[in-house]
N, CA and C atoms of all chains as a GROMACS GRO file, in nm:
protein
  630
    1MET      N    1  11.129  12.162  11.595
    1MET     CA    2  11.140  12.042  11.677
    1MET      C    3  11.286  12.012  11.706
    2ALA      N    4  11.347  12.091  11.793
    2ALA     CA    5  11.489  12.073  11.823
    2ALA      C    6  11.507  11.958  11.921
    3ALA      N    7  11.601  11.871  11.891
    3ALA     CA    8  11.631  11.761  11.982
    3ALA      C    9  11.707  11.815  12.101
    4THR      N   10  11.679  11.761  12.218
    4THR     CA   11  11.748  11.806  12.337
    4THR      C   12  11.834  11.695  12.397
    5VAL      N   13  11.845  11.585  12.320
    5VAL     CA   14  11.921  11.471  12.370
    5VAL      C   15  12.066  11.514  12.393
    6GLY      N   16  12.115  11.487  12.510
    6GLY     CA   17  12.255  11.513  12.540
    6GLY      C   18  12.287  11.657  12.578
    7THR      N   19  12.183  11.743  12.582
    7THR     CA   20  12.211  11.883  12.615
    7THR      C   21  12.203  11.906  12.766
    8GLY      N   22  12.154  11.808  12.838
    8GLY     CA   23  12.145  11.822  12.983
    8GLY      C   24  12.006  11.858  13.028
    9SER      N   25  11.933  11.938  12.952
    9SER     CA   26  11.797  11.974  12.991
    9SER      C   27  11.699  11.869  12.939
   10PRO      N   28  11.592  11.844  13.015
   10PRO     CA   29  11.498  11.740  12.971
   10PRO      C   30  11.422  11.787  12.847
   11CYS      N   31  11.372  11.691  12.768
   11CYS     CA   32  11.291  11.727  12.653
   11CYS      C   33  11.156  11.781  12.703
   12GLY      N   34  11.080  11.840  12.612
   12GLY     CA   35  10.953  11.901  12.650
   12GLY      C   36  10.853  11.803  12.709
   13ALA      N   37  10.855  11.679  12.660
   13ALA     CA   38  10.762  11.578  12.711
   13ALA      C   39  10.799  11.541  12.856
   14CYS      N   40  10.928  11.514  12.878
   14CYS     CA   41  10.973  11.477  13.014
   14CYS      C   42  10.958  11.594  13.111
   15LYS      N   43  10.977  11.716  13.058
   15LYS     CA   44  10.958  11.835  13.141
   15LYS      C   45  10.811  11.841  13.186
   16PHE      N   46  10.720  11.817  13.092
   16PHE     CA   47  10.578  11.818  13.123
   16PHE      C   48  10.543  11.705  13.221
   17LEU      N   49  10.601  11.588  13.198
   17LEU     CA   50  10.571  11.471  13.282
   17LEU      C   51  10.651  11.470  13.412
   18ARG      N   52  10.740  11.569  13.425
   18ARG     CA   53  10.827  11.582  13.543
   18ARG      C   54  10.902  11.453  13.574
   19ARG      N   55  10.964  11.402  13.469
   19ARG     CA   56  11.043  11.279  13.487
   19ARG      C   57  11.180  11.300  13.425
   20LYS      N   58  11.272  11.213  13.460
   20LYS     CA   59  11.409  11.221  13.409
   20LYS      C   60  11.408  11.187  13.260
   21CYS      N   61  11.479  11.267  13.182
   21CYS     CA   62  11.486  11.243  13.037
   21CYS      C   63  11.612  11.162  13.008
   22THR      N   64  11.594  11.039  12.964
   22THR     CA   65  11.708  10.950  12.938
   22THR      C   66  11.758  10.968  12.794
   23PRO      N   67  11.882  10.925  12.768
   23PRO     CA   68  11.936  10.942  12.632
   23PRO      C   69  11.854  10.872  12.525
   24ASP      N   70  11.781  10.766  12.563
   24ASP     CA   71  11.700  10.695  12.463
   24ASP      C   72  11.552  10.737  12.467
   25CYS      N   73  11.525  10.854  12.524
   25CYS     CA   74  11.386  10.903  12.533
   25CYS      C   75  11.323  10.911  12.394
   26ILE      N   76  11.210  10.846  12.378
   26ILE     CA   77  11.143  10.841  12.246
   26ILE      C   78  11.085  10.976  12.205
   27PHE      N   79  11.057  11.061  12.304
   27PHE     CA   80  10.994  11.191  12.276
   27PHE      C   81  11.096  11.302  12.244
   28ALA      N   82  11.217  11.288  12.298
   28ALA     CA   83  11.317  11.396  12.291
   28ALA      C   84  11.340  11.458  12.153
   29PRO      N   85  11.345  11.377  12.045
   29PRO     CA   86  11.372  11.441  11.914
   29PRO      C   87  11.258  11.530  11.864
   30TYR      N   88  11.140  11.522  11.928
   30TYR     CA   89  11.022  11.591  11.873
   30TYR      C   90  10.964  11.698  11.966
   31PHE      N   91  11.014  11.702  12.088
   31PHE     CA   92  10.961  11.800  12.184
   31PHE      C   93  11.077  11.873  12.251
   32CYS      N   94  11.103  11.995  12.206
   32CYS     CA   95  11.214  12.071  12.261
   32CYS      C   96  11.178  12.118  12.403
   33SER      N   97  11.278  12.161  12.473
   33SER     CA   98  11.261  12.197  12.614
   33SER      C   99  11.176  12.323  12.635
   34GLU      N  100  11.172  12.410  12.533
   34GLU     CA  101  11.101  12.538  12.549
   34GLU      C  102  10.952  12.528  12.510
   35GLN      N  103  10.926  12.504  12.380
   35GLN     CA  104  10.786  12.497  12.334
   35GLN      C  105  10.726  12.356  12.352
   36GLY      N  106  10.815  12.259  12.372
   36GLY     CA  107  10.773  12.119  12.381
   36GLY      C  108  10.667  12.088  12.486
   37PRO      N  109  10.682  12.139  12.610
   37PRO     CA  110  10.584  12.102  12.713
   37PRO      C  111  10.441  12.139  12.675
   38ALA      N  112  10.421  12.256  12.617
   38ALA     CA  113  10.286  12.299  12.577
   38ALA      C  114  10.234  12.210  12.465
   39ARG      N  115  10.321  12.176  12.372
   39ARG     CA  116  10.282  12.089  12.260
   39ARG      C  117  10.247  11.950  12.311
   40PHE      N  118  10.326  11.903  12.407
   40PHE     CA  119  10.303  11.768  12.460
   40PHE      C  120  10.177  11.763  12.547
   41ALA      N  121  10.144  11.874  12.611
   41ALA     CA  122  10.029  11.877  12.703
   41ALA      C  123   9.900  11.833  12.634
   42SER      N  124   9.875  11.885  12.514
   42SER     CA  125   9.751  11.850  12.445
   42SER      C  126   9.753  11.703  12.401
   43ILE      N  127   9.870  11.657  12.357
   43ILE     CA  128   9.884  11.516  12.316
   43ILE      C  129   9.859  11.425  12.436
   44HIS      N  130   9.917  11.463  12.549
   44HIS     CA  131   9.902  11.384  12.671
   44HIS      C  132   9.756  11.381  12.716
   45LYS      N  133   9.688  11.495  12.705
   45LYS     CA  134   9.549  11.504  12.750
   45LYS      C  135   9.457  11.415  12.665
   46VAL      N  136   9.480  11.414  12.535
   46VAL     CA  137   9.390  11.342  12.445
   46VAL      C  138   9.428  11.195  12.430
   47PHE      N  139   9.556  11.167  12.410
   47PHE     CA  140   9.598  11.029  12.382
   47PHE      C  141   9.664  10.959  12.501
   48GLY      N  142   9.730  11.036  12.586
   48GLY     CA  143   9.805  10.975  12.696
   48GLY      C  144   9.948  10.948  12.653
   49ALA      N  145  10.043  10.977  12.739
   49ALA     CA  146  10.185  10.961  12.707
   49ALA      C  147  10.219  10.816  12.671
   50SER      N  148  10.163  10.723  12.746
   50SER     CA  149  10.194  10.582  12.725
   50SER      C  150  10.148  10.534  12.588
   51ASN      N  151  10.027  10.574  12.547
   51ASN     CA  152   9.976  10.532  12.416
   51ASN      C  153  10.060  10.589  12.302
   52VAL      N  154  10.100  10.716  12.317
   52VAL     CA  155  10.180  10.780  12.211
   52VAL      C  156  10.320  10.718  12.206
   53SER      N  157  10.375  10.686  12.322
   53SER     CA  158  10.505  10.619  12.327
   53SER      C  159  10.498  10.484  12.254
   54LYS      N  160  10.393  10.408  12.282
   54LYS     CA  161  10.375  10.277  12.216
   54LYS      C  162  10.362  10.295  12.066
   55LEU      N  163  10.285  10.396  12.026
   55LEU     CA  164  10.265  10.423  11.884
   55LEU      C  165  10.398  10.456  11.815
   56LEU      N  166  10.479  10.543  11.879
   56LEU     CA  167  10.607  10.582  11.819
   56LEU      C  168  10.702  10.464  11.808
   57HIS      N  169  10.702  10.377  11.908
   57HIS     CA  170  10.787  10.258  11.902
   57HIS      C  171  10.744  10.165  11.788
   58HIS      N  172  10.615  10.174  11.755
   58HIS     CA  173  10.556  10.085  11.655
   58HIS      C  174  10.588  10.130  11.511
   59VAL      N  175  10.615  10.261  11.493
   59VAL     CA  176  10.644  10.310  11.357
   59VAL      C  177  10.795  10.325  11.334
   60ALA      N  178  10.835  10.325  11.208
   60ALA     CA  179  10.978  10.339  11.174
   60ALA      C  180  11.030  10.475  11.220
   61VAL      N  181  11.159  10.481  11.255
   61VAL     CA  182  11.219  10.606  11.304
   61VAL      C  183  11.195  10.720  11.204
   62ALA      N  184  11.207  10.690  11.076
   62ALA     CA  185  11.191  10.792  10.972
   62ALA      C  186  11.048  10.847  10.965
   63ASP      N  187  10.953  10.773  11.019
   63ASP     CA  188  10.811  10.816  11.014
   63ASP      C  189  10.766  10.882  11.144
   64ARG      N  190  10.851  10.884  11.244
   64ARG     CA  191  10.807  10.932  11.377
   64ARG      C  192  10.775  11.080  11.380
   65CYS      N  193  10.853  11.161  11.309
   65CYS     CA  194  10.828  11.305  11.309
   65CYS      C  195  10.688  11.335  11.253
   66GLU      N  196  10.657  11.272  11.139
   66GLU     CA  197  10.526  11.291  11.075
   66GLU      C  198  10.414  11.239  11.166
   67THR      N  199  10.442  11.131  11.237
   67THR     CA  200  10.344  11.074  11.331
   67THR      C  201  10.315  11.174  11.442
   68VAL      N  202  10.420  11.235  11.497
   68VAL     CA  203  10.402  11.334  11.604
   68VAL      C  204  10.322  11.455  11.553
   69VAL      N  205  10.353  11.498  11.431
   69VAL     CA  206  10.282  11.613  11.373
   69VAL      C  207  10.132  11.581  11.360
   70SER      N  208  10.101  11.463  11.309
   70SER     CA  209   9.959  11.428  11.289
   70SER      C  210   9.888  11.407  11.422
   71ILE      N  211   9.957  11.349  11.518
   71ILE     CA  212   9.900  11.327  11.652
   71ILE      C  213   9.874  11.462  11.721
   72ALA      N  214   9.970  11.554  11.707
   72ALA     CA  215   9.955  11.688  11.767
   72ALA      C  216   9.837  11.762  11.704
   73TYR      N  217   9.823  11.746  11.574
   73TYR     CA  218   9.712  11.809  11.500
   73TYR      C  219   9.578  11.754  11.550
   74GLU      N  220   9.568  11.621  11.562
   74GLU     CA  221   9.445  11.557  11.610
   74GLU      C  222   9.413  11.600  11.753
   75ALA      N  223   9.517  11.604  11.836
   75ALA     CA  224   9.497  11.640  11.977
   75ALA      C  225   9.446  11.784  11.990
   76GLN      N  226   9.508  11.876  11.916
   76GLN     CA  227   9.465  12.016  11.923
   76GLN      C  228   9.322  12.033  11.871
   77ALA      N  229   9.290  11.960  11.765
   77ALA     CA  230   9.154  11.968  11.709
   77ALA      C  231   9.052  11.913  11.808
   78ARG      N  232   9.089  11.807  11.881
   78ARG     CA  233   8.996  11.746  11.978
   78ARG      C  234   8.974  11.838  12.097
   79ILE      N  235   9.078  11.910  12.136
   79ILE     CA  236   9.064  12.004  12.248
   79ILE      C  237   8.976  12.123  12.207
   80LYS      N  238   8.994  12.167  12.082
   80LYS     CA  239   8.916  12.279  12.030
   80LYS      C  240   8.770  12.239  12.010
   81ASP      N  241   8.747  12.119  11.961
   81ASP     CA  242   8.611  12.068  11.936
   81ASP      C  243   8.600  11.928  11.996
   82PRO      N  244   8.561  11.919  12.124
   82PRO     CA  245   8.560  11.788  12.191
   82PRO      C  246   8.464  11.686  12.129
   83VAL      N  247   8.364  11.732  12.059
   83VAL     CA  248   8.266  11.638  12.001
   83VAL      C  249   8.317  11.577  11.871
   84LEU      N  250   8.365  11.658  11.780
   84LEU     CA  251   8.406  11.607  11.648
   84LEU      C  252   8.557  11.601  11.626
   85GLY      N  253   8.632  11.682  11.698
   85GLY     CA  254   8.777  11.684  11.676
   85GLY      C  255   8.808  11.717  11.532
   86CYS      N  256   8.912  11.654  11.476
   86CYS     CA  257   8.949  11.685  11.338
   86CYS      C  258   8.853  11.625  11.237
   87VAL      N  259   8.758  11.543  11.284
   87VAL     CA  260   8.655  11.490  11.194
   87VAL      C  261   8.570  11.607  11.140
   88ALA      N  262   8.564  11.716  11.217
   88ALA     CA  263   8.494  11.836  11.170
   88ALA      C  264   8.559  11.890  11.043
   89HIS      N  265   8.692  11.881  11.035
   89HIS     CA  266   8.763  11.927  10.915
   89HIS      C  267   8.729  11.836  10.796
   90ILE      N  268   8.718  11.706  10.825
   90ILE     CA  269   8.682  11.610  10.718
   90ILE      C  270   8.543  11.641  10.665
   91PHE      N  271   8.449  11.666  10.755
   91PHE     CA  272   8.312  11.700  10.714
   91PHE      C  273   8.312  11.828  10.630
   92ALA      N  274   8.389  11.929  10.672
   92ALA     CA  275   8.394  12.057  10.601
   92ALA      C  276   8.451  12.039  10.461
   93LEU      N  277   8.556  11.957  10.451
   93LEU     CA  278   8.619  11.933  10.320
   93LEU      C  279   8.526  11.852  10.229
   94GLN      N  280   8.455  11.752  10.288
   94GLN     CA  281   8.361  11.672  10.209
   94GLN      C  282   8.250  11.763  10.155
   95GLN      N  283   8.207  11.856  10.239
   95GLN     CA  284   8.103  11.951  10.200
   95GLN      C  285   8.153  12.039  10.086
   96GLN      N  286   8.279  12.082  10.098
   96GLN     CA  287   8.340  12.167   9.995
   96GLN      C  288   8.347  12.094   9.860
   97VAL      N  289   8.388  11.966   9.865
   97VAL     CA  290   8.396  11.884   9.742
   97VAL      C  291   8.256  11.871   9.682
   98GLN      N  292   8.158  11.845   9.766
   98GLN     CA  293   8.020  11.828   9.721
   98GLN      C  294   7.969  11.956   9.654
   99THR      N  295   7.996  12.070   9.717
   99THR     CA  296   7.953  12.200   9.663
   99THR      C  297   8.019  12.226   9.528
  100MET      N  298   8.148  12.196   9.517
  100MET     CA  299   8.222  12.219   9.392
  100MET      C  300   8.166  12.128   9.281
  101ARG      N  301   8.125  12.008   9.318
  101ARG     CA  302   8.066  11.916   9.220
  101ARG      C  303   7.934  11.971   9.167
  102VAL      N  304   7.853  12.024   9.258
  102VAL     CA  305   7.721  12.079   9.221
  102VAL      C  306   7.740  12.199   9.128
  103ILE      N  307   7.833  12.289   9.163
  103ILE     CA  308   7.859  12.409   9.082
  103ILE      C  309   7.909  12.368   8.942
  104LYS      N  310   7.994  12.266   8.939
  104LYS     CA  311   8.054  12.219   8.814
  104LYS      C  312   7.950  12.158   8.720
  105SER      N  313   7.851  12.083   8.780
  105SER     CA  314   7.755  12.010   8.695
  105SER      C  315   7.643  12.102   8.643
  106MET      N  316   7.411  10.089  11.825
  106MET     CA  317   7.462  10.119  11.958
  106MET      C  318   7.354  10.095  12.063
  107ALA      N  319   7.325   9.968  12.086
  107ALA     CA  320   7.219   9.934  12.181
  107ALA      C  321   7.269   9.951  12.324
  108ALA      N  322   7.190  10.015  12.405
  108ALA     CA  323   7.226  10.029  12.546
  108ALA      C  324   7.207   9.896  12.616
  109THR      N  325   7.296   9.868  12.709
  109THR     CA  326   7.284   9.742  12.783
  109THR      C  327   7.261   9.769  12.930
  110VAL      N  328   7.237   9.898  12.961
  110VAL     CA  329   7.217   9.935  13.101
  110VAL      C  330   7.094   9.862  13.155
  111GLY      N  331   7.113   9.794  13.264
  111GLY     CA  332   7.000   9.730  13.330
  111GLY      C  333   6.961   9.595  13.274
  112THR      N  334   7.033   9.546  13.171
  112THR     CA  335   6.997   9.417  13.113
  112THR      C  336   7.068   9.303  13.185
  113GLY      N  337   7.163   9.337  13.270
  113GLY     CA  338   7.234   9.233  13.344
  113GLY      C  339   7.369   9.204  13.285
  114SER      N  340   7.381   9.207  13.150
  114SER     CA  341   7.512   9.183  13.088
  114SER      C  342   7.592   9.312  13.084
  115PRO      N  343   7.725   9.302  13.094
  115PRO     CA  344   7.806   9.424  13.092
  115PRO      C  345   7.806   9.486  12.953
  116CYS      N  346   7.831   9.616  12.947
  116CYS     CA  347   7.840   9.682  12.816
  116CYS      C  348   7.969   9.634  12.748
  117GLY      N  349   7.982   9.666  12.621
  117GLY     CA  350   8.098   9.622  12.544
  117GLY      C  351   8.230   9.672  12.599
  118ALA      N  352   8.230   9.795  12.650
  118ALA     CA  353   8.353   9.854  12.703
  118ALA      C  354   8.395   9.779  12.830
  119CYS      N  355   8.299   9.758  12.921
  119CYS     CA  356   8.330   9.689  13.047
  119CYS      C  357   8.365   9.543  13.022
  120LYS      N  358   8.302   9.484  12.920
  120LYS     CA  359   8.334   9.346  12.882
  120LYS      C  360   8.480   9.341  12.836
  121PHE      N  361   8.519   9.438  12.755
  121PHE     CA  362   8.657   9.444  12.706
  121PHE      C  363   8.754   9.468  12.822
  122LEU      N  364   8.716   9.559  12.912
  122LEU     CA  365   8.803   9.595  13.025
  122LEU      C  366   8.794   9.494  13.140
  123ARG      N  367   8.706   9.397  13.125
  123ARG     CA  368   8.682   9.292  13.227
  123ARG      C  369   8.655   9.353  13.364
  124ARG      N  370   8.562   9.447  13.364
  124ARG     CA  371   8.526   9.509  13.491
  124ARG      C  372   8.374   9.509  13.506
  125LYS      N  373   8.329   9.533  13.626
  125LYS     CA  374   8.185   9.534  13.654
  125LYS      C  375   8.123   9.656  13.586
  126CYS      N  376   8.010   9.635  13.520
  126CYS     CA  377   7.940   9.746  13.453
  126CYS      C  378   7.832   9.801  13.547
  127THR      N  379   7.851   9.922  13.592
  127THR     CA  380   7.758   9.983  13.688
  127THR      C  381   7.644  10.054  13.615
  128PRO      N  382   7.533  10.080  13.683
  128PRO     CA  383   7.420  10.146  13.616
  128PRO      C  384   7.456  10.284  13.559
  129ASP      N  385   7.556  10.349  13.619
  129ASP     CA  386   7.594  10.482  13.568
  129ASP      C  387   7.716  10.477  13.474
  130CYS      N  388   7.744  10.359  13.419
  130CYS     CA  389   7.859  10.344  13.328
  130CYS      C  390   7.846  10.441  13.211
  131ILE      N  391   7.949  10.521  13.190
  131ILE     CA  392   7.946  10.624  13.084
  131ILE      C  393   7.952  10.563  12.944
  132PHE      N  394   8.006  10.441  12.934
  132PHE     CA  395   8.022  10.377  12.804
  132PHE      C  396   7.899  10.297  12.760
  133ALA      N  397   7.821  10.249  12.858
  133ALA     CA  398   7.712  10.156  12.831
  133ALA      C  399   7.617  10.197  12.718
  134PRO      N  400   7.576  10.325  12.708
  134PRO     CA  401   7.481  10.359  12.601
  134PRO      C  402   7.539  10.349  12.460
  135TYR      N  403   7.672  10.336  12.449
  135TYR     CA  404   7.735  10.343  12.316
  135TYR      C  405   7.809  10.216  12.274
  136PHE      N  406   7.822  10.122  12.368
  136PHE     CA  407   7.892   9.998  12.337
  136PHE      C  408   7.810   9.879  12.383
  137CYS      N  409   7.744   9.814  12.286
  137CYS     CA  410   7.660   9.700  12.321
  137CYS      C  411   7.748   9.580  12.358
  138SER      N  412   7.686   9.484  12.419
  138SER     CA  413   7.759   9.368  12.472
  138SER      C  414   7.817   9.280  12.361
  139GLU      N  415   7.758   9.282  12.242
  139GLU     CA  416   7.802   9.192  12.134
  139GLU      C  417   7.915   9.253  12.049
  140GLN      N  418   7.881   9.361  11.975
  140GLN     CA  419   7.984   9.422  11.887
  140GLN      C  420   8.069   9.525  11.963
  141GLY      N  421   8.022   9.566  12.079
  141GLY     CA  422   8.089   9.671  12.156
  141GLY      C  423   8.235   9.646  12.192
  142PRO      N  424   8.270   9.525  12.240
  142PRO     CA  425   8.409   9.503  12.280
  142PRO      C  426   8.509   9.528  12.166
  143ALA      N  427   8.477   9.483  12.044
  143ALA     CA  428   8.568   9.504  11.930
  143ALA      C  429   8.578   9.652  11.898
  144ARG      N  430   8.466   9.723  11.905
  144ARG     CA  431   8.464   9.866  11.877
  144ARG      C  432   8.545   9.942  11.983
  145PHE      N  433   8.529   9.898  12.108
  145PHE     CA  434   8.598   9.966  12.216
  145PHE      C  435   8.749   9.936  12.214
  146ALA      N  436   8.785   9.819  12.164
  146ALA     CA  437   8.927   9.778  12.164
  146ALA      C  438   9.014   9.880  12.092
  147SER      N  439   8.971   9.925  11.974
  147SER     CA  440   9.052  10.021  11.898
  147SER      C  441   9.057  10.157  11.969
  148ILE      N  442   8.946  10.198  12.027
  148ILE     CA  443   8.940  10.325  12.101
  148ILE      C  444   9.035  10.318  12.221
  149HIS      N  445   9.031  10.206  12.290
  149HIS     CA  446   9.116  10.186  12.408
  149HIS      C  447   9.264  10.186  12.369
  150LYS      N  448   9.295  10.123  12.257
  150LYS     CA  449   9.434  10.113  12.213
  150LYS      C  450   9.491  10.251  12.177
  151VAL      N  451   9.411  10.333  12.111
  151VAL     CA  452   9.460  10.462  12.062
  151VAL      C  453   9.448  10.573  12.168
  152PHE      N  454   9.333  10.581  12.234
  152PHE     CA  455   9.310  10.693  12.328
  152PHE      C  456   9.322  10.654  12.475
  153GLY      N  457   9.291  10.528  12.505
  153GLY     CA  458   9.288  10.486  12.646
  153GLY      C  459   9.149  10.508  12.704
  154ALA      N  460   9.102  10.412  12.780
  154ALA     CA  461   8.967  10.418  12.837
  154ALA      C  462   8.948  10.540  12.927
  155SER      N  463   9.049  10.570  13.005
  155SER     CA  464   9.040  10.681  13.100
  155SER      C  465   9.024  10.816  13.028
  156ASN      N  466   9.104  10.836  12.922
  156ASN     CA  467   9.095  10.962  12.849
  156ASN      C  468   8.959  10.978  12.781
  157VAL      N  469   8.905  10.868  12.726
  157VAL     CA  470   8.775  10.876  12.658
  157VAL      C  471   8.664  10.897  12.761
  158SER      N  472   8.677  10.834  12.876
  158SER     CA  473   8.580  10.855  12.983
  158SER      C  474   8.576  11.002  13.025
  159LYS      N  475   8.696  11.061  13.042
  159LYS     CA  476   8.705  11.203  13.080
  159LYS      C  477   8.642  11.290  12.972
  160LEU      N  478   8.672  11.258  12.847
  160LEU     CA  479   8.618  11.336  12.735
  160LEU      C  480   8.465  11.329  12.735
  161LEU      N  481   8.408  11.210  12.753
  161LEU     CA  482   8.262  11.195  12.750
  161LEU      C  483   8.197  11.271  12.867
  162HIS      N  484   8.261  11.268  12.982
  162HIS     CA  485   8.207  11.344  13.096
  162HIS      C  486   8.210  11.495  13.069
  163HIS      N  487   8.304  11.535  12.984
  163HIS     CA  488   8.324  11.676  12.954
  163HIS      C  489   8.221  11.731  12.853
  164VAL      N  490   8.164  11.643  12.769
  164VAL     CA  491   8.067  11.690  12.669
  164VAL      C  492   7.923  11.665  12.716
  165ALA      N  493   7.830  11.739  12.658
  165ALA     CA  494   7.689  11.725  12.695
  165ALA      C  495   7.639  11.586  12.658
  166VAL      N  496   7.544  11.535  12.734
  166VAL     CA  497   7.490  11.400  12.711
  166VAL      C  498   7.443  11.386  12.566
  167ALA      N  499   7.378  11.490  12.514
  167ALA     CA  500   7.325  11.487  12.378
  167ALA      C  501   7.435  11.478  12.272
  168ASP      N  502   7.555  11.514  12.308
  168ASP     CA  503   7.667  11.513  12.211
  168ASP      C  504   7.755  11.389  12.224
  169ARG      N  505   7.727  11.305  12.322
  169ARG     CA  506   7.818  11.193  12.350
  169ARG      C  507   7.820  11.087  12.239
  170CYS      N  508   7.703  11.061  12.180
  170CYS     CA  509   7.698  10.960  12.075
  170CYS      C  510   7.787  11.002  11.958
  171GLU      N  511   7.772  11.128  11.915
  171GLU     CA  512   7.854  11.180  11.804
  171GLU      C  513   8.002  11.179  11.842
  172THR      N  514   8.031  11.207  11.968
  172THR     CA  515   8.170  11.205  12.016
  172THR      C  516   8.229  11.064  12.003
  173VAL      N  517   8.150  10.964  12.045
  173VAL     CA  518   8.198  10.826  12.036
  173VAL      C  519   8.219  10.786  11.890
  174VAL      N  520   8.129  10.828  11.802
  174VAL     CA  521   8.142  10.795  11.659
  174VAL      C  522   8.271  10.855  11.602
  175SER      N  523   8.297  10.983  11.634
  175SER     CA  524   8.417  11.048  11.580
  175SER      C  525   8.545  10.990  11.641
  176ILE      N  526   8.540  10.956  11.769
  176ILE     CA  527   8.656  10.896  11.836
  176ILE      C  528   8.684  10.756  11.776
  177ALA      N  529   8.577  10.679  11.752
  177ALA     CA  530   8.593  10.545  11.694
  177ALA      C  531   8.652  10.555  11.554
  178TYR      N  532   8.606  10.654  11.479
  178TYR     CA  533   8.656  10.677  11.343
  178TYR      C  534   8.806  10.711  11.346
  179GLU      N  535   8.844  10.802  11.436
  179GLU     CA  536   8.985  10.841  11.450
  179GLU      C  537   9.071  10.722  11.492
  180ALA      N  538   9.020  10.644  11.587
  180ALA     CA  539   9.095  10.529  11.639
  180ALA      C  540   9.118  10.426  11.529
  181GLN      N  541   9.012  10.396  11.454
  181GLN     CA  542   9.025  10.296  11.347
  181GLN      C  543   9.122  10.345  11.238
  182ALA      N  544   9.115  10.475  11.207
  182ALA     CA  545   9.204  10.531  11.106
  182ALA      C  546   9.349  10.525  11.153
  183ARG      N  547   9.373  10.548  11.283
  183ARG     CA  548   9.509  10.546  11.338
  183ARG      C  549   9.564  10.404  11.338
  184ILE      N  550   9.480  10.306  11.362
  184ILE     CA  551   9.526  10.166  11.362
  184ILE      C  552   9.560  10.124  11.218
  185LYS      N  553   9.478  10.170  11.125
  185LYS     CA  554   9.500  10.136  10.983
  185LYS      C  555   9.625  10.206  10.930
  186ASP      N  556   9.645  10.331  10.969
  186ASP     CA  557   9.760  10.410  10.923
  186ASP      C  558   9.824  10.476  11.046
  187PRO      N  559   9.920  10.405  11.111
  187PRO     CA  560   9.978  10.458  11.236
  187PRO      C  561  10.050  10.592  11.220
  188VAL      N  562  10.097  10.624  11.102
  188VAL     CA  563  10.172  10.749  11.083
  188VAL      C  564  10.078  10.868  11.069
  189LEU      N  565   9.979  10.859  10.985
  189LEU     CA  566   9.892  10.975  10.959
  189LEU      C  567   9.753  10.964  11.019
  190GLY      N  568   9.706  10.844  11.045
  190GLY     CA  569   9.570  10.829  11.098
  190GLY      C  570   9.470  10.895  11.004
  191CYS      N  571   9.366  10.958  11.059
  191CYS     CA  572   9.264  11.019  10.974
  191CYS      C  573   9.312  11.148  10.909
  192VAL      N  574   9.431  11.194  10.945
  192VAL     CA  575   9.489  11.312  10.879
  192VAL      C  576   9.516  11.278  10.731
  193ALA      N  577   9.537  11.148  10.702
  193ALA     CA  578   9.553  11.103  10.563
  193ALA      C  579   9.427  11.136  10.483
  194HIS      N  580   9.311  11.123  10.546
  194HIS     CA  581   9.183  11.154  10.478
  194HIS      C  582   9.175  11.304  10.450
  195ILE      N  583   9.224  11.384  10.546
  195ILE     CA  584   9.223  11.530  10.529
  195ILE      C  585   9.313  11.569  10.412
  196PHE      N  586   9.432  11.510  10.407
  196PHE     CA  587   9.525  11.538  10.296
  196PHE      C  588   9.461  11.500  10.162
  197ALA      N  589   9.398  11.383  10.158
  197ALA     CA  590   9.335  11.336  10.033
  197ALA      C  591   9.223  11.430   9.989
  198LEU      N  592   9.143  11.476  10.083
  198LEU     CA  593   9.033  11.567  10.050
  198LEU      C  594   9.087  11.704  10.007
  199GLN      N  595   9.193  11.751  10.074
  199GLN     CA  596   9.255  11.880  10.036
  199GLN      C  597   9.308  11.870   9.893
  200GLN      N  598   9.368  11.754   9.861
  200GLN     CA  599   9.421  11.731   9.727
  200GLN      C  600   9.308  11.731   9.624
  201GLN      N  601   9.196  11.669   9.663
  201GLN     CA  602   9.080  11.662   9.574
  201GLN      C  603   9.025  11.803   9.545
  202VAL      N  604   9.016  11.886   9.648
  202VAL     CA  605   8.968  12.023   9.633
  202VAL      C  606   9.062  12.100   9.541
  203GLN      N  607   9.192  12.082   9.564
  203GLN     CA  608   9.294  12.150   9.483
  203GLN      C  609   9.282  12.111   9.335
  204THR      N  610   9.268  11.981   9.310
  204THR     CA  611   9.254  11.931   9.173
  204THR      C  612   9.129  11.987   9.107
  205MET      N  613   9.018  11.991   9.180
  205MET     CA  614   8.892  12.044   9.125
  205MET      C  615   8.906  12.192   9.092
  206ARG      N  616   8.984  12.263   9.174
  206ARG     CA  617   9.006  12.407   9.150
  206ARG      C  618   9.085  12.428   9.020
  207VAL      N  619   9.188  12.342   9.001
  207VAL     CA  620   9.274  12.352   8.882
  207VAL      C  621   9.192  12.320   8.756
  208ILE      N  622   9.110  12.216   8.761
  208ILE     CA  623   9.027  12.176   8.647
  208ILE      C  624   8.927  12.287   8.614
  209LYS      N  625   8.873  12.349   8.719
  209LYS     CA  626   8.771  12.453   8.703
  209LYS      C  627   8.829  12.580   8.640
  210SER      N  628   8.956  12.611   8.676
  210SER     CA  629   9.012  12.739   8.629
  210SER      C  630   9.069  12.731   8.486
   0.00000   0.00000   0.00000
C-alpha cells in the first residue's frame, strides 16, 4: 500500500474514479497508482466510494489501514459470492468449531 | 420480513428513502413497513441503496432473502465495529479453531 501523495500521479482510487487526486485525498495512503485501481474497483462496486470515504473519515487515522484491508476483504468476498459474501466464511468456521467440539466430546 | 407489496403502505426501504413504493420494488419483499426502515437504515449507511439494489437484481429471486440477511448482518457489524466489521467475527472464530487445535494436540 504505497502512498502516492505528492508524487504527481493520482492514487489508485482517484485513477479508478478518473478524478483529480488532491494532497488531502483520504484514499491515497491505501491505494497505490499501479495495483490500487483494481483493488479500489471491488470496494467501489460493493460499498461505493462515498460510503467508504465517510467511513474512513469516521475512524482514527491509525485505524484506517486496517479498515481498508477489512473493507477490501468483504468486497472481494461479496463479488465472489454475491449471496453470502464473507458471511460464508463465518458459516464455514462455525461449522468447523462445531465439528471439532463433536470430535472432542 | 413481511411483504408490503400491494398493501398500500410503502415498504420499509422506500419509507426510509421517502420515495414512492412501486409494485415491482426490489426491496418490498424483505423490508416491512414497521421494522423495515430501521433495518434498511444500516444497510443504506454501509452499502448504499443503489449498490444493494444492483446486487439484488444480480442474484436469483430465490437467493435474495438470504442475500438481504447477510448484507444486513455485515452492515450491522460494520456500524458496531467501523474498523473490522464482521471480519472481527472471522478473526475470533479463527482464534477459537486455533485454540481448539492446540488443546487437542
